[in-house]
Residue frames relative to the residue before (quaternion, step in Angstrom):
aa qw qx qy qz dx dy dz
X 1.0000 0.0000 0.0000 0.0000 0.00 0.00 0.00
X 0.3520 -0.7318 0.5405 0.2203 3.44 -1.15 0.95
X 0.4062 0.6934 -0.5260 0.2786 3.49 -1.04 0.77
X 0.6358 -0.4783 0.4049 0.4507 3.46 -1.10 -0.77
X 0.1744 -0.7383 0.6380 0.1323 3.59 -1.20 0.77
X 0.1660 -0.7906 0.5883 0.0364 3.45 -0.75 1.16
X 0.1216 -0.7730 0.6204 0.0526 3.48 -0.92 1.08
X 0.0400 0.7953 -0.5980 0.0914 3.52 -0.65 1.22
X 0.6789 -0.4923 0.3219 0.4395 3.47 -1.31 0.08
X 0.6647 0.4658 -0.3323 0.4804 3.61 1.16 -0.16
X 0.7334 -0.3937 0.2059 0.5145 3.60 1.20 0.34
X 0.6581 -0.5118 0.4078 0.3723 3.58 -1.33 -0.50
X 0.0551 -0.7861 0.6153 0.0206 3.63 -0.94 0.78
X 0.1662 -0.7656 0.6136 0.0989 3.52 -1.19 0.67
X 0.0585 -0.7739 0.6300 0.0269 3.58 -0.94 0.94
X 0.3648 -0.7578 0.4903 0.2286 3.63 -0.71 0.98
X 0.6852 -0.5321 0.3337 0.3687 3.57 -1.19 0.36
X 0.5928 0.5608 -0.3399 0.4675 3.52 1.19 -0.64
X 0.6709 0.4761 -0.2903 0.4888 3.58 0.92 -0.80
X 0.6159 0.5076 -0.3336 0.5017 3.59 1.06 -0.74
X 0.6555 0.5252 -0.3347 0.4271 3.68 0.80 -0.87
X 0.7336 0.4594 -0.2155 0.4520 3.55 0.91 -0.97
X 0.7921 0.2918 -0.1436 0.5165 3.55 1.16 -0.82
X 0.5670 0.6747 -0.3753 0.2872 3.54 1.02 -0.56
X 0.0691 -0.7681 0.6355 0.0373 3.64 -1.00 0.78
X 0.0943 -0.8201 0.5614 0.0576 3.63 -0.53 1.05
X 0.2178 -0.8023 0.5543 0.0400 3.46 -0.59 1.30
X 0.1879 -0.8112 0.5477 0.0823 3.63 -0.48 1.22
X 0.0726 -0.7647 0.6399 0.0222 3.54 -1.10 0.96
X 0.7377 -0.4319 0.2923 0.4287 3.52 -1.27 0.10
X 0.8058 0.2076 -0.0587 0.5516 3.50 1.03 -0.99
X 0.8130 0.2014 -0.0914 0.5386 3.51 1.07 -0.78
X 0.2592 -0.7495 0.5852 0.1690 3.55 -1.37 0.11
X 0.1517 -0.8030 0.5724 0.0673 3.52 -0.85 0.62
X 0.1374 -0.7907 0.5910 0.0816 3.66 -0.84 1.00
X 0.0883 -0.7807 0.6174 0.0381 3.61 -0.79 1.11
X 0.1664 -0.7375 0.6512 0.0664 3.47 -1.25 0.73
X 0.2441 -0.8447 0.4530 0.1473 3.63 0.35 1.19
X 0.7198 0.4772 -0.2406 0.4431 3.49 0.89 -1.23
X 0.7010 0.4179 -0.2344 0.5282 3.63 1.34 -0.34
X 0.3525 -0.7521 0.4760 0.2892 3.55 1.39 0.04
X 0.5281 0.6353 -0.4257 0.3692 3.59 0.86 0.91
X 0.0487 0.8110 -0.5816 -0.0406 3.50 -0.99 0.46
X 0.2729 -0.7462 0.5829 0.1699 3.55 -0.98 0.87
X 0.4686 -0.7352 0.4257 0.2422 3.42 -0.41 1.23
X 0.7270 -0.4162 0.2541 0.4833 3.61 -1.26 0.16
X 0.0943 -0.7893 0.6067 0.0088 3.49 -0.87 1.07
X 0.6235 -0.6205 0.3240 0.3483 3.50 -0.87 0.87
X 0.3493 -0.7391 0.5164 0.2552 3.67 -0.66 0.89
X 0.6530 0.5251 -0.3883 0.3835 3.73 0.92 -0.28
X 0.5130 0.6086 -0.4576 0.3963 3.56 1.25 0.12
X 0.1304 -0.8779 0.4594 0.0346 3.53 0.74 1.30
X 0.6627 0.5186 -0.3279 0.4294 3.55 0.92 -0.80
X 0.6601 0.4931 -0.3125 0.4726 3.49 1.02 -0.82
X 0.6904 0.4828 -0.2964 0.4499 3.64 0.84 -0.89
X 0.6187 0.5444 -0.3439 0.4501 3.56 1.12 -0.52
X 0.6552 0.4880 -0.2847 0.5014 3.54 1.06 -0.98
X 0.6284 0.5429 -0.3420 0.4398 3.55 0.93 -0.99
X 0.7066 0.4687 -0.2824 0.4486 3.67 0.66 -1.11
X 0.5982 0.5948 -0.3265 0.4263 3.55 0.95 -0.93
X 0.7162 0.4178 -0.2440 0.5029 3.57 0.91 -1.01
X 0.6665 0.5037 -0.3355 0.4353 3.48 1.00 -0.54
X 0.6432 0.5305 -0.3071 0.4589 3.43 1.19 -0.59
X 0.5886 0.5748 -0.3411 0.4547 3.50 1.30 -0.62
X 0.6924 0.4803 -0.2429 0.4805 3.43 1.00 -1.01
X 0.6661 0.4893 -0.2842 0.4860 3.75 1.09 -0.57
X 0.5499 0.6804 -0.3662 0.3172 3.55 1.04 -0.70
X 0.6697 0.4651 -0.3301 0.4756 3.68 0.90 -0.79
X 0.6374 0.5300 -0.3280 0.4530 3.56 0.97 -0.54
X 0.6284 0.5110 -0.3173 0.4932 3.55 1.09 -0.78
X 0.6970 0.4809 -0.2992 0.4398 3.54 0.81 -0.99
X 0.6705 0.4962 -0.3085 0.4572 3.67 0.91 -0.81
X 0.6016 0.5456 -0.3287 0.4820 3.56 1.12 -0.77
X 0.7186 0.4690 -0.2665 0.4389 3.51 0.74 -1.08
X 0.6041 0.5319 -0.3401 0.4863 3.62 1.12 -0.67
X 0.6494 0.5329 -0.2928 0.4567 3.57 0.91 -1.04
X 0.6834 0.4895 -0.2924 0.4560 3.68 0.86 -1.07
X 0.7089 0.4710 -0.2669 0.4522 3.61 0.83 -1.03
X 0.5745 0.5698 -0.3707 0.4559 3.52 1.17 -0.53
X 0.6674 0.4792 -0.2906 0.4905 3.59 0.99 -0.91
X 0.7027 0.4846 -0.3014 0.4249 3.55 0.90 -0.77
X 0.7091 0.4204 -0.2582 0.5037 3.62 1.18 -0.50
X 0.6354 0.5607 -0.3348 0.4120 3.64 1.15 -0.23
X 0.8028 0.0848 -0.0470 0.5883 3.54 1.27 -0.25
X 0.6073 -0.5083 0.4100 0.4524 3.64 -1.06 0.13
X 0.4185 -0.7425 0.4762 0.2162 3.58 -0.67 1.22
X 0.1863 -0.7968 0.5635 0.1130 3.53 -0.27 1.17
X 0.6230 -0.5451 0.3683 0.4233 3.70 -1.07 0.36
X 0.6360 0.5141 -0.3437 0.4616 3.58 1.03 -0.75
X 0.6504 0.4630 -0.3486 0.4910 3.63 0.84 -0.73
X 0.6489 0.5335 -0.3318 0.4292 3.66 0.80 -0.70
X 0.6598 0.4478 -0.3235 0.5094 3.67 0.95 -0.73
X 0.6564 0.5124 -0.3457 0.4325 3.65 0.92 -0.66
X 0.6820 0.4722 -0.2927 0.4756 3.51 1.05 -0.72
X 0.5763 0.5677 -0.3588 0.4657 3.58 1.25 -0.51
X 0.6324 0.5112 -0.3159 0.4888 3.60 1.08 -0.77
X 0.6508 0.4950 -0.3463 0.4599 3.58 0.93 -0.83
X 0.6501 0.4996 -0.3422 0.4590 3.64 0.87 -0.83
X 0.6438 0.5558 -0.3300 0.4096 3.59 0.96 -0.90
X 0.6426 0.5330 -0.3084 0.4559 3.61 1.13 -0.84
X 0.6776 0.4977 -0.2842 0.4609 3.55 0.97 -0.87
X 0.6911 0.4578 -0.2668 0.4915 3.63 1.26 -0.67
X 0.4614 0.7069 -0.4660 0.2650 3.60 1.13 -0.35
X 0.6555 0.5139 -0.3451 0.4325 3.77 0.92 -0.62
X 0.6462 0.5248 -0.3287 0.4460 3.57 1.14 -0.52
X 0.4764 0.7101 -0.4551 0.2484 3.62 1.05 -0.29
X 0.7456 0.4090 -0.2249 0.4757 3.51 1.03 -0.77
X 0.4943 0.6738 -0.4304 0.3411 3.62 1.25 -0.11
X 0.6365 -0.5494 0.3891 0.3764 3.54 -1.27 0.25
X 0.6987 -0.4872 0.2907 0.4357 3.64 -1.01 0.29
X 0.6373 0.5598 -0.3535 0.3943 3.56 1.01 -0.78
X 0.6294 0.5318 -0.3721 0.4273 3.62 1.03 -0.51
X 0.6602 0.5087 -0.2926 0.4688 3.49 1.19 -0.67
X 0.5888 0.5906 -0.3540 0.4233 3.55 1.26 -0.22
X 0.4674 0.6536 -0.4782 0.3544 3.67 1.21 -0.12
X 0.5717 -0.6225 0.4159 0.3357 3.58 -0.94 0.93
X 0.6833 0.5024 -0.2899 0.4436 3.58 0.80 -0.92
X 0.6621 0.4549 -0.3012 0.5138 3.64 1.02 -0.83
X 0.6331 0.5285 -0.3535 0.4415 3.56 0.94 -0.55
X 0.6623 0.4993 -0.2851 0.4803 3.58 1.04 -0.85
X 0.6332 0.5229 -0.3119 0.4779 3.52 1.05 -0.88
X 0.6748 0.5044 -0.3113 0.4396 3.56 1.02 -0.90
X 0.5935 0.5743 -0.3399 0.4499 3.54 1.16 -0.59
X 0.6449 0.4770 -0.3000 0.5164 3.61 1.14 -0.84
X 0.6576 0.5415 -0.3276 0.4086 3.60 0.93 -0.82
X 0.6699 0.4937 -0.2785 0.4795 3.49 1.24 -0.46
X 0.3403 -0.7694 0.4457 0.3059 3.59 1.45 -0.12
X 0.0862 0.8326 -0.5334 0.1218 3.46 0.95 0.97
X 0.3306 -0.7939 0.4752 0.1862 3.57 -0.42 1.26
X 0.5776 0.5645 -0.4034 0.4301 3.61 1.16 -0.41
X 0.5984 0.5441 -0.3214 0.4926 3.64 1.23 -0.77
X 0.6515 0.5403 -0.3206 0.4252 3.54 0.91 -1.00
X 0.6845 0.4908 -0.2868 0.4564 3.54 0.99 -0.87
X 0.5800 0.5544 -0.3670 0.4707 3.57 1.14 -0.42
X 0.6264 0.5226 -0.3046 0.4916 3.50 0.94 -0.99
X 0.6864 0.5323 -0.2781 0.4100 3.64 0.80 -1.00
X 0.6520 0.5259 -0.2515 0.4849 3.43 1.13 -1.05
X 0.6280 0.5304 -0.3136 0.4754 3.49 1.01 -0.86
X 0.6955 0.4301 -0.3126 0.4832 3.59 0.81 -0.86
X 0.6124 0.5287 -0.3864 0.4429 3.71 0.83 -0.62
X 0.6591 0.4979 -0.3199 0.4639 3.61 0.83 -0.98
X 0.6563 0.5127 -0.3234 0.4494 3.72 0.89 -0.91
X 0.6912 0.4817 -0.2919 0.4527 3.59 0.95 -0.80
X 0.6191 0.5346 -0.3598 0.4488 3.51 1.08 -0.66
X 0.6316 0.5317 -0.3259 0.4606 3.57 1.09 -0.82
X 0.7273 0.4689 -0.2791 0.4162 3.49 0.85 -1.10
X 0.8047 0.2535 -0.1460 0.5166 3.66 1.00 -0.67
X 0.2025 0.8320 -0.4859 0.1752 3.39 1.12 0.58
X 0.6664 0.4948 -0.3114 0.4627 3.58 0.99 -0.74
X 0.6063 0.5504 -0.3287 0.4705 3.52 1.20 -0.60
X 0.6593 0.4900 -0.2974 0.4866 3.52 0.91 -0.85
X 0.6776 0.5335 -0.2874 0.4167 3.62 1.00 -0.61
X 0.7805 0.3158 -0.1307 0.5234 3.53 1.21 -0.76
X 0.4776 0.7062 -0.4504 0.2651 3.58 1.15 -0.33
X 0.7782 0.1436 -0.1063 0.6021 3.58 1.24 -0.64
X 0.7304 -0.4354 0.2741 0.4492 3.56 -1.14 0.10
X 0.7556 0.2147 -0.1523 0.5998 3.53 1.19 -0.74
X 0.5407 -0.6312 0.4201 0.3643 3.61 -0.91 0.71
X 0.5478 -0.6424 0.4161 0.3380 3.63 -0.92 0.86
X 0.4723 -0.6233 0.5256 0.3349 3.59 -1.15 0.61
X 0.6880 -0.4471 0.3857 0.4218 3.59 -1.38 0.10
X 0.6722 0.4971 -0.3107 0.4522 3.53 0.86 -0.88
X 0.6466 0.5084 -0.3160 0.4729 3.62 1.12 -0.62
X 0.6022 0.5528 -0.3254 0.4753 3.51 1.14 -0.86
X 0.6582 0.4860 -0.3300 0.4709 3.63 0.87 -0.97
X 0.6504 0.5063 -0.3431 0.4504 3.66 0.88 -0.79
X 0.6128 0.5281 -0.3531 0.4700 3.69 1.02 -0.48
X 0.7480 0.4137 -0.2430 0.4585 3.66 0.88 -1.04
X 0.6455 0.5253 -0.3800 0.4038 3.67 0.69 -0.89
X 0.0281 0.7879 -0.6042 0.1155 3.43 -0.92 1.12
X 0.1086 0.7991 -0.5797 0.1166 3.60 0.48 1.21
X 0.7078 -0.4192 0.3004 0.4827 3.66 -1.25 0.02
X 0.7884 0.0352 -0.0606 0.6112 3.67 1.13 -0.58
X 0.0888 -0.8205 0.5645 0.0177 3.52 -0.79 1.02
X 0.0672 -0.7688 0.6359 0.0102 3.63 -0.95 0.81
X 0.0801 -0.7631 0.6412 -0.0060 3.60 -0.90 1.00
X 0.1249 -0.7720 0.6215 0.0458 3.52 -0.64 1.19
X 0.1869 0.7691 -0.5887 0.1643 3.63 -0.86 1.07
X 0.4552 -0.7016 0.4976 0.2299 3.50 -1.05 0.96
X 0.6911 -0.4486 0.3603 0.4375 3.51 -1.33 0.02
X 0.8375 0.2395 -0.1797 0.4572 3.43 -1.10 0.89
X 0.4886 0.6896 -0.3932 0.3622 3.59 1.40 0.22
X 0.5812 -0.5663 0.3959 0.4298 3.67 1.23 -0.16
X 0.2428 0.7831 -0.5534 0.1471 3.73 0.90 0.56
X 0.6212 0.5463 -0.3045 0.4722 3.61 1.03 -0.98
X 0.6561 0.5275 -0.3027 0.4468 3.59 0.84 -1.09
X 0.6515 0.5325 -0.2896 0.4562 3.64 1.07 -1.11
X 0.6541 0.4923 -0.3281 0.4714 3.62 0.93 -0.96
X 0.6494 0.5309 -0.3146 0.4444 3.60 0.85 -0.78
X 0.6789 0.5138 -0.2386 0.4670 3.46 1.01 -0.98
X 0.6238 0.5469 -0.2873 0.4788 3.48 1.13 -0.75
X 0.6304 0.5189 -0.3258 0.4767 3.54 0.98 -0.81
X 0.6695 0.5214 -0.2893 0.4429 3.59 1.06 -1.11
X 0.6366 0.5670 -0.2862 0.4375 3.53 1.14 -0.84
X 0.6992 0.4854 -0.2714 0.4493 3.42 0.91 -1.13
X 0.6035 0.5012 -0.3338 0.5226 3.65 1.19 -0.64
X 0.7003 0.5037 -0.3145 0.3963 3.62 0.57 -1.06
X 0.7270 0.4607 -0.1945 0.4706 3.47 1.13 -0.97
X 0.3942 -0.7615 0.4124 0.3076 3.50 1.52 -0.01
X 0.3450 0.7108 -0.5187 0.3265 3.59 1.18 0.79
X 0.8051 0.0185 0.0000 0.5929 3.57 1.12 -0.42
X 0.3689 -0.7013 0.5589 0.2445 3.50 -1.26 0.42
X 0.6685 -0.5159 0.3158 0.4327 3.68 -1.06 0.59
X 0.6839 0.4975 -0.3263 0.4222 3.70 0.83 -0.87
X 0.6514 0.5488 -0.3023 0.4278 3.61 1.28 -0.43
X 0.6764 0.4859 -0.2650 0.4859 3.44 1.33 -0.17
X 0.0889 -0.7842 0.6135 0.0277 3.53 -1.02 1.03
X 0.1867 -0.7862 0.5803 0.1017 3.64 -0.78 1.00
X 0.0841 -0.8063 0.5851 0.0218 3.53 -0.75 0.95
X 0.0096 0.7532 -0.6577 0.0093 3.62 -1.12 0.86
X 0.6238 -0.5400 0.4454 0.3476 3.57 -1.37 0.34
X 0.8116 0.2235 -0.1194 0.5264 3.53 0.89 -0.96
X 0.6157 -0.5950 0.4031 0.3231 3.54 -1.24 0.58
X 0.6100 0.5314 -0.3521 0.4707 3.57 1.16 -0.69
X 0.7006 0.4779 -0.3043 0.4339 3.61 0.76 -0.92
X 0.6225 0.5351 -0.3184 0.4741 3.58 1.11 -0.55
X 0.6106 0.5165 -0.3092 0.5146 3.60 1.10 -0.92
X 0.6893 0.5131 -0.3211 0.3981 3.54 0.68 -1.06
X 0.6654 0.5066 -0.2954 0.4619 3.63 1.00 -0.99
X 0.6637 0.4720 -0.3364 0.4727 3.63 0.91 -0.86
X 0.6885 0.4544 -0.3526 0.4418 3.69 0.73 -0.66
X 0.6153 0.5246 -0.3694 0.4580 3.66 0.88 -0.77
X 0.6838 0.4649 -0.3168 0.4647 3.67 0.76 -0.84
X 0.7227 0.4080 -0.3269 0.4520 3.76 0.77 -0.76
X 0.7578 0.4431 -0.2574 0.4039 3.62 0.85 -0.88
X 0.7160 0.4362 -0.2596 0.4793 3.48 1.14 -0.66
X 0.8165 0.2709 -0.0870 0.5023 3.44 1.01 -1.03
X 0.3842 -0.7470 0.4569 0.2928 3.56 1.32 -0.29
X 0.4531 0.6773 -0.4316 0.3868 3.55 1.12 0.82
X 0.1522 -0.8543 0.4818 0.1218 3.62 -0.16 1.04
X 0.0740 0.8025 -0.5713 0.1553 3.60 0.27 1.35
X 0.4393 -0.6519 0.5661 0.2481 3.44 -1.33 0.64
X 0.0113 0.7777 -0.6283 0.0178 3.45 -0.92 0.96
X 0.0957 0.8099 -0.5630 0.1339 3.61 -0.69 1.05
X 0.5392 -0.6339 0.4607 0.3086 3.54 -1.26 0.06
X 0.6411 -0.5076 0.3847 0.4282 3.59 -1.14 0.66
X 0.6676 0.5241 -0.3221 0.4194 3.61 0.72 -0.90
X 0.7016 0.4601 -0.2741 0.4700 3.61 0.84 -0.90
X 0.5452 0.5872 -0.3453 0.4885 3.54 1.17 -0.67
X 0.6867 0.5369 -0.2433 0.4254 3.46 0.70 -1.10
X 0.6562 0.5311 -0.2486 0.4749 3.44 1.06 -0.99
X 0.6798 0.4780 -0.2866 0.4767 3.50 0.95 -0.98
X 0.6274 0.5304 -0.3653 0.4377 3.64 0.94 -0.73
X 0.6856 0.4868 -0.2951 0.4538 3.52 0.85 -1.06
X 0.6561 0.5025 -0.3268 0.4585 3.61 1.00 -0.76
X 0.6169 0.5562 -0.3265 0.4511 3.60 1.10 -0.73
X 0.7406 0.4307 -0.2287 0.4623 3.52 0.99 -0.97
X 0.7351 0.4240 -0.1842 0.4959 3.54 1.02 -0.94
X 0.4378 -0.7050 0.4719 0.2977 3.50 1.16 -0.47
X 0.7470 0.3064 -0.1177 0.5781 3.57 1.26 -0.15
X 0.4719 -0.6838 0.4787 0.2841 3.56 -0.88 0.95
X 0.4563 -0.6924 0.4668 0.3075 3.67 -0.76 0.76
X 0.4686 -0.6334 0.5211 0.3281 3.52 -1.18 0.54
X 0.4330 -0.6583 0.5478 0.2811 3.59 -1.10 0.67
X 0.1645 -0.7352 0.6564 0.0389 3.43 -1.13 0.97
X 0.0933 -0.8183 0.5665 0.0279 3.54 -0.74 1.23
X 0.4257 -0.7035 0.4918 0.2863 3.48 -0.92 0.74
X 0.2389 -0.7822 0.5698 0.0796 3.59 -1.01 0.96
X 0.5024 -0.7039 0.4208 0.2740 3.54 -0.79 1.03
X 0.6051 0.5569 -0.3396 0.4565 3.63 1.26 -0.40
X 0.5526 0.5602 -0.4296 0.4431 3.66 1.21 -0.07
X 0.1398 0.8011 -0.5755 0.0870 3.57 -0.59 1.01
X 0.4910 -0.6944 0.4612 0.2530 3.56 -1.22 0.50
X 0.0306 -0.8057 0.5915 0.0095 3.54 -0.87 0.91
X 0.7137 -0.4534 0.2856 0.4511 3.51 -1.17 0.12
X 0.6512 0.5329 -0.2957 0.4524 3.58 1.25 -0.52
X 0.6336 -0.4641 0.3203 0.5297 3.53 1.40 -0.25
X 0.6837 -0.4503 0.3489 0.4561 3.54 -1.23 -0.39
X 0.1364 0.7471 -0.6357 0.1383 3.49 -1.05 1.10
X 0.5991 -0.5531 0.4714 0.3362 3.43 -1.47 0.34
X 0.1220 -0.7594 0.6310 0.1016 3.63 -1.04 0.63
X 0.1407 -0.7634 0.6260 0.0750 3.52 -1.17 0.66
X 0.3312 -0.7432 0.5603 0.1553 3.41 -1.36 0.58
């Protein structure tokens, strides 16, 4: 078996290279180095750092056994980053995954860290926001090409680039600021159509909310009649009533504000004329 043979007072032990690659932690000092294998409860005491031939051969062998893990982890991470819009929560989770894989490399010589795959994985491990933005822009451009015809015909006028981005971007929290007459309703309708067409959601999983009943009815009709997408659209008020009725088992009574209710120094009271 290839690996390390340890001779201790308790006898001889052998640890293969795969186990060392997964578990080994190399601690570098000014003059000595120390190899620990926590899962195997083994520690190689302080070894001379000037044994350069030994350490070069040791780290080259270690790198060769760690490389497949680095490659598979990087492929898995990039597949997730490219298959959907990279949310901040996803990015932080993947950075932790990359950090765990890179932990055994921390004690290696600088030459090991110069490997392109290790360098890219290290950039992900640090949660580099500039790299996250590049992944996001790549995904947005890819989706604009894939669903360009949808964005061109979903409404009477083709969507603008800003509207397309509002449809595609899907972070943990999303805020779109737009003035009157800028196409907010068209963007909402297009976003629903895009989510369904890209199979990120089914119609029954989508709820459209509006402040006014007319706006809600308009969105629902435009989606069903023009695009054939049966999506529920309602008002915030109606949704709140349904939630209360479902929890309490009884529809809430409507409370209307009366203009004769005024505030006085004694508190709230009714006034008459």
